[in-house]
N, C-alpha and C positions, 0 to 999 in steps of 0.2 A: 460879653468875652467870653472866649472859652476858656474850659478848664484844663486838666492835664490830662490827655488822652494817652494811655499807653496799647498799642494792638499789638498780639498776642498770636503769632501766626503759626500754626502746625508743625509741632517740636522743637520748636524754642522752646527756654525756660522761662518760667512765673517771673513776672517783674519782683523784687521783695517784699511789696508793701502795696496795698491800694485799698480803698473806702468802699467801691463798689466795684462790682466784677459782673459780667456779661456773657453771655454764651450766644453765638450768631449761628443756629441752627436752621440747618434746610436744605436742598435741592444744589447739589454744585455741576455747574456744567462742565461736561467732558470734553468738548468740543472747543479746542481755543480761540475760532472766531467768534465763540458768543459770550456774551459779557457776564459776568456774576451779578448778581445785586447785593453782593457783598460790602462790596469798594463805596456805593451809593450807603448801606446803612452807617458803615461807617465817615462817611461825612457828617450822614445827619446827626450822630451822636455827636461827634467834635462840636457840632454847630449847637446842641442843646444842651450839654454839660456844663453850666454855670457853677457846679457848686466845688466846696475846698475839697482838696485831697484830689486822688486818684481815680479816674475811671478805666481800670482794666480789663478791655474787649479781647474775648477771645474767637479765633478766626481761623476755624477747620481750613486754610485754603495756603499753599505755599506761599512763600512772599514773590512779589514780581523777578523773573530771573533765575528763584529758587526753585528746588524741586519738595517734594513731599516725603519724607521717612518712610523706609517699608511698612509695609502694612500694621503688621502686630504695635509696633512703636506709635502709628498713627492714632491704632483705636483707643490703646491704652491712655496716649495723649488727650483724647478727646473725652474717654470717660473720666479721667483725673477731674481737668477743668469742667462739666457738666456736674458734677458731686460739688465743684468748689464754686460755681456760679451762683449769685446773688440772685439772678434772672436767667431766664433759656428763653432766649428770642428764636420760636421757630416762624419763621417765613414760608410760605409753601406755595413759590407761583409755577403750579406743575401744569405742564404740559407732556402729556404722555409720547409721545414723538420725541422730544429734544430736551425736555427734562423731568424725567418721571418719578423721581424723590423717593427710591424703592427703601436706600438706606434712612429717609428719614423717616419711614413708615415705621421702621422700627424702633427708629430713636423717639418718635411721638410718642408709640407703646408702652416705651420704656420711661418715658419722664414728664407726660400728662398730666399725673395725677399728683406732682411732686408738690403742690404751692408755688413753685417759682417758674411757672410756663407761663408763657402768652403767645397767643397764635394770630399770623395776618396770612388771611385767605384771601388775594384779590378776587374779585366777581367773577374772571373769566377762567378762575383755575379750576381744572378740570380734576373729579375723582376725589374733590376734597371733603364730601358730605360726611364722611367717616369720623375724620377730624372734629368738624364741626359738631357733630352730636355727641361729642362728648367732652368738649369745651363748654360748651352749654351745661350738661350735667354735670359738669363740675367745678363751672361757676369760673372757668381759666379765662380770663381777658380776651377778648378779638377783636381784631382790627382788619380792615377790608384793602391796606394799601401802607409800604414801606412806611411813612412818615407815621402813620397813626400805631402801628405796633411797634416802631422806638421808643414813641413817647409812653406807649403801654407797660415795655420793659423798664424805663425809666423810673416810672411812677410806683409800678411795682415794688420795686427795690427801696424805693423811699430813701432818707436821708442814710447818708453811707454812715459808716464807722472803721478807722483806720483798723487794718489788722495786716499782721507780717511775721514771718517766719511758718511756723506750725498754724497761727492762728488764720493763717490765710485756708486751709481750708475747711475752716469754718462759714458755711453761709452765713449772711444777714437775718434771715428766719430765724436761726437756731442762735445767731451771738446774741439777737435781744430777749432769749429766753431766760426770766432769771435763776431756774432750776439748772439749767446750762452753768450759765456765769456763776453759780455758789458751786456748781462741781469742777467748774474750770478752776476758779481762784482757793479750791481747796487739794489740789492736784501740789504744789511747793509742799504744804505741811505733809501730807502722807512720804517726798522724799520723791516724787513723780515727775518728769516734765512733758508736754506732750510735742512728740515730734513729726507727728502725722492724724490724717483720720479721714473722717467721711459720714456722711449723713447718710444711715441705710433707711429710715423712716421717718417719716414724719406726717402732722396734722396741723394742718392749719396756718396761715402764715402772718403774725409771729405764730410759731410753733406749740401749740400746746403737750401735743403727745411727740414722741422723739426718741429714736435710736440712735447713739452716734457710736461707729467704731472707731475707737483711739489709739494709735499707737503712741505707746509711752516708753520712758528710760527711766531707769532707777540709778537715783542720783549714786545709793550706796554700789550697787557693785555694775553699774555701767548697760547691763542689758536692757532688750528690748523687747517688749511685748504687747500683745493686742488686747483690749480691754472694750467690754459691750459698757455703756453706759446708756441709762434711759431715765424718763422722767419719774420720779420718784412714785412707785403703787403703779405703775403702769406695764405688764408683760411684756418683753419685746415679741413683734409678730416671727413668724417662719424667716429664716433667712433670705432673702429674694434668690431667685434662680440664677436669674442672670449674671449674679457680681461674682467673680472671681476672689479669694480671701485676697485681704489688704497684705501689698507687699510683692503677688505675685504678677500684678499686671507689666511688668517690666519699664515700668516709665515712673521717674523719680524728677522733683522740681527741686 
């Protein structure tokens, strides 16, 4: 019996809560006559998700009959969803003539070492050797067909845990960290509430070292500010160059 699966197309607001979230990353056909791989991935996820709670699936294509938002808003939506996702499913059936996946290369370069990525590379995919090299180097789970990479993504995410509101911005890999949960539990005592954030850097899954950029609201003044929280004793790394300052992306959930 299938569980609760909610698909979120590009530009759509996030559901109010979920237990596991996945992002479907890979090349998107631009020829309307060419079928995308994502509807089949969605069907497989609906078949295999039998756990309690909601599975949210971020699908960066417009719904049938719909249209994509303006490009800056589309990119901001994608980045916010990838930061929040519990697993990022890369499926790259590359064909240099019809499905080159140029943007996918950029996405893989930005996210392959986040600890939340899985890679699907069919045997006949062209020019995926570089992706596969780094997947092996970093122990990223690899499958060679769509059912396999769907299973790998669900396995990587692991048992879900309900998050709602601002907690949706916290991937499970960080949510399971005792140090993060202690920081999170202490916010109310400081007079702060979490209103958003993103995991800037982490090591491991569940994470052992991490830096989280938190957006906080003061109960006393109502003012919002950003604050870097990190695992005790670990200095934060340099701010990744591909990240815009929190709140400047033009996308809100």
